[in-house]
C-alpha positions in Angstrom: 110.7 264.9 -22.7 110.8 268.5 -22.9 112.5 270.0 -25.9 114.7 273.0 -25.1 116.5 275.3 -27.5 120.3 275.4 -27.9 121.7 276.7 -24.5 118.0 277.2 -23.2 118.3 277.1 -19.1 115.9 275.0 -17.6 113.9 277.9 -15.9 112.7 278.9 -19.4 111.2 275.6 -19.8 109.7 276.0 -16.5 108.2 279.4 -17.6 106.8 277.8 -20.7 105.1 275.0 -18.6 103.7 277.6 -16.3 102.5 279.6 -19.3 100.6 276.7 -20.7 98.2 276.8 -17.4 97.2 280.3 -18.1 94.5 279.1 -20.3 91.5 278.6 -18.0 90.3 275.3 -20.0 93.9 274.0 -19.7 94.1 274.9 -16.0 90.7 273.2 -15.4 91.9 270.1 -17.1 95.2 269.8 -15.2 93.4 270.2 -11.9 90.9 267.6 -13.0 93.5 265.0 -14.1 95.6 265.7 -10.8 92.9 265.2 -8.4 92.0 261.9 -9.8 93.2 258.4 -8.2 94.2 256.8 -11.6 95.0 258.1 -15.0 91.7 259.5 -17.0 90.7 259.2 -20.7 89.7 262.3 -22.8 86.2 261.4 -22.5 86.4 261.5 -18.8 88.3 264.8 -18.5 85.9 266.5 -21.0 82.9 265.1 -18.9 84.8 266.1 -15.7 85.0 269.8 -16.6 82.2 270.2 -18.9 83.9 270.8 -22.5 83.7 269.1 -25.8 85.9 265.9 -26.3 88.0 267.5 -28.9 88.6 270.7 -27.0 89.8 268.4 -24.1 92.0 266.3 -26.4 93.6 269.3 -27.8 94.5 270.9 -24.2 95.6 267.7 -22.7 98.2 266.9 -25.5 99.4 270.3 -24.8 99.8 269.9 -21.2 101.6 266.6 -22.0 103.9 268.2 -24.4 104.9 270.7 -21.8 105.8 267.6 -19.5 102.9 268.5 -17.1 101.0 265.2 -17.8 102.0 261.5 -18.6 100.4 259.5 -21.4 99.9 255.8 -21.4 97.6 253.5 -23.3 95.6 250.8 -21.7 92.4 248.9 -22.4 89.9 250.3 -19.8 87.7 247.1 -20.0 90.5 245.1 -18.9 89.9 242.5 -21.7 92.8 241.2 -23.9 93.0 239.8 -27.1 90.9 239.9 -30.3 87.8 241.9 -29.9 89.1 243.6 -26.6 89.1 247.0 -28.7 91.7 249.5 -28.9 93.8 250.9 -25.9 92.4 254.0 -24.6 94.9 257.2 -24.4 94.9 257.9 -20.6 96.5 261.0 -18.9 97.9 261.4 -15.4 99.8 264.1 -13.8 103.5 263.8 -14.5 106.3 263.7 -11.6 107.8 266.7 -13.0 108.4 269.5 -10.6 108.4 273.2 -11.5 110.1 275.9 -9.7 110.4 279.4 -11.1 112.7 282.1 -9.7 114.0 285.0 -11.4 117.0 285.5 -11.1 117.7 281.9 -10.9 118.1 280.5 -7.3 119.0 277.0 -6.2 118.3 276.4 -2.5 117.4 272.8 -3.0 121.2 272.2 -4.0 122.4 273.9 -1.0 119.7 272.1 1.2 120.9 268.6 -0.1 124.7 269.5 0.4 124.1 270.8 3.9 121.9 267.8 4.6 124.6 265.2 3.4 127.1 267.1 5.5 125.1 266.5 8.6 125.1 262.8 8.1 128.8 263.1 8.8 130.9 263.3 12.1 132.2 266.6 11.2 129.8 268.8 9.1 131.8 271.7 8.9 134.8 270.2 7.3 132.7 267.6 5.1 130.7 270.5 3.5 133.5 271.5 1.4 134.5 268.0 0.4 130.8 267.1 -0.5 130.1 270.4 -2.5 133.3 269.8 -4.4 132.4 266.2 -5.2 129.0 267.4 -6.4 130.7 270.2 -8.6 132.8 267.2 -10.1 129.7 265.2 -11.0 128.3 268.3 -12.7 131.4 269.1 -14.5 131.9 265.4 -15.4 128.6 265.3 -16.8 129.4 268.0 -19.4 132.7 267.1 -20.1 133.7 266.8 -23.7 136.7 264.6 -25.1 138.6 267.5 -26.6 138.4 269.5 -23.4 142.1 269.2 -22.4 143.2 270.4 -26.2 141.0 273.8 -25.8 143.0 277.2 -25.4 142.8 278.7 -22.2 140.3 281.3 -23.6 138.0 278.5 -25.0 138.2 276.5 -21.6 137.1 279.9 -19.9 134.3 280.1 -22.4 133.3 276.6 -21.8 133.3 276.8 -18.2 130.9 279.8 -18.5 128.6 278.0 -20.6 128.1 275.3 -18.3 127.8 277.8 -15.3 124.9 279.6 -17.2 123.0 276.4 -16.9 123.2 276.6 -13.3 122.0 280.3 -13.0 125.4 282.1 -12.4 125.2 284.3 -15.4 128.7 284.8 -16.2 130.0 287.7 -18.2 133.1 286.7 -20.0 136.2 288.9 -21.0 139.4 287.6 -22.6 140.9 286.8 -19.3 138.1 286.3 -16.7 134.4 285.6 -16.1 132.5 287.5 -13.3 129.5 285.4 -12.4 126.4 288.0 -12.0 124.2 286.0 -10.1 124.5 284.1 -6.9 122.2 280.9 -7.1 122.2 281.0 -3.0 121.8 284.6 -2.7 119.3 284.5 0.3 121.4 282.2 2.1 124.8 284.0 1.4 123.3 287.3 2.7 122.7 285.8 6.2 125.4 282.8 6.2 128.3 284.3 3.8 131.3 282.5 5.2 129.8 279.1 5.0 127.8 279.6 1.9 130.7 281.1 -0.3 132.9 278.5 1.0 130.6 275.8 0.0 130.0 277.7 -3.6 133.8 277.9 -4.2 134.2 274.3 -3.4 131.3 273.5 -5.8 132.6 275.6 -8.6 136.4 274.4 -8.2 134.9 270.8 -8.5 132.9 271.7 -11.6 135.9 273.2 -13.0 138.0 269.9 -12.2 135.2 267.7 -13.7 135.2 269.6 -17.0 139.0 269.3 -17.2 139.6 273.1 -17.5 143.1 272.9 -15.8 144.0 276.4 -17.0 141.2 278.3 -15.3 141.3 279.2 -11.6 138.8 280.5 -9.2 139.1 283.5 -6.6 137.0 285.3 -4.3 136.0 288.8 -5.2 134.6 291.9 -3.3 130.6 291.1 -2.5 128.4 292.9 -4.8 124.6 292.8 -4.0 123.1 289.7 -6.2 126.5 288.8 -7.6 128.4 285.5 -6.9 131.4 285.7 -4.5 133.7 283.6 -6.9 135.1 284.8 -10.2 137.0 282.6 -12.8 140.3 283.7 -14.2 143.0 282.4 -16.7 146.2 281.4 -15.4 148.5 284.0 -16.1 151.2 281.7 -17.2 149.3 280.3 -20.0 148.7 281.7 -23.5 145.2 282.3 -25.2 
């Protein structure tokens, strides 16, 4: 499991993982392991790229700590029971996928929502419902028991914190949060009505899942790179 600091977005752990591959020995080891049909031992990897075993061990473990390689323990001889020897530490490419975009973009999310909508009889009308349901899932995953007891200001800050994890880069004031980044920027430039409506539904759903009943969304004037939605505290509630 990749360990992140408090509030560290996924993009930063991806950067760290890619950074681990800047070392030429580490990159060669990763490419060697990834190119094998089965998991390999330290000795096999060291021989494969022509380095000492202890050097290979150090770099293989670093790649594993970044989530780029998986580790398993298995007896290579296939023997079992007393005298079979200790299991070997083996490495294989992990299933982790890395994508880095600065500022953050999440086109796969949009693609999945569009694809799910296309499986319905009326994709245009279904997209909003599907996006909202996805947002509710994201919000519910971050829901906290005390959510309903938070002040309107804290609800706004809480929503902004969760939206930060998905690349929206909110700027929070006492009454509103402007989302300074659009995770679907390139799509929004070419298909703004559809993408902005989908995005609005997704954020509405996320707020619902979070239980932030005192926060509303509204479209704002389009600014390059910014999200078309802003969050606002309801005018009829106190701080």
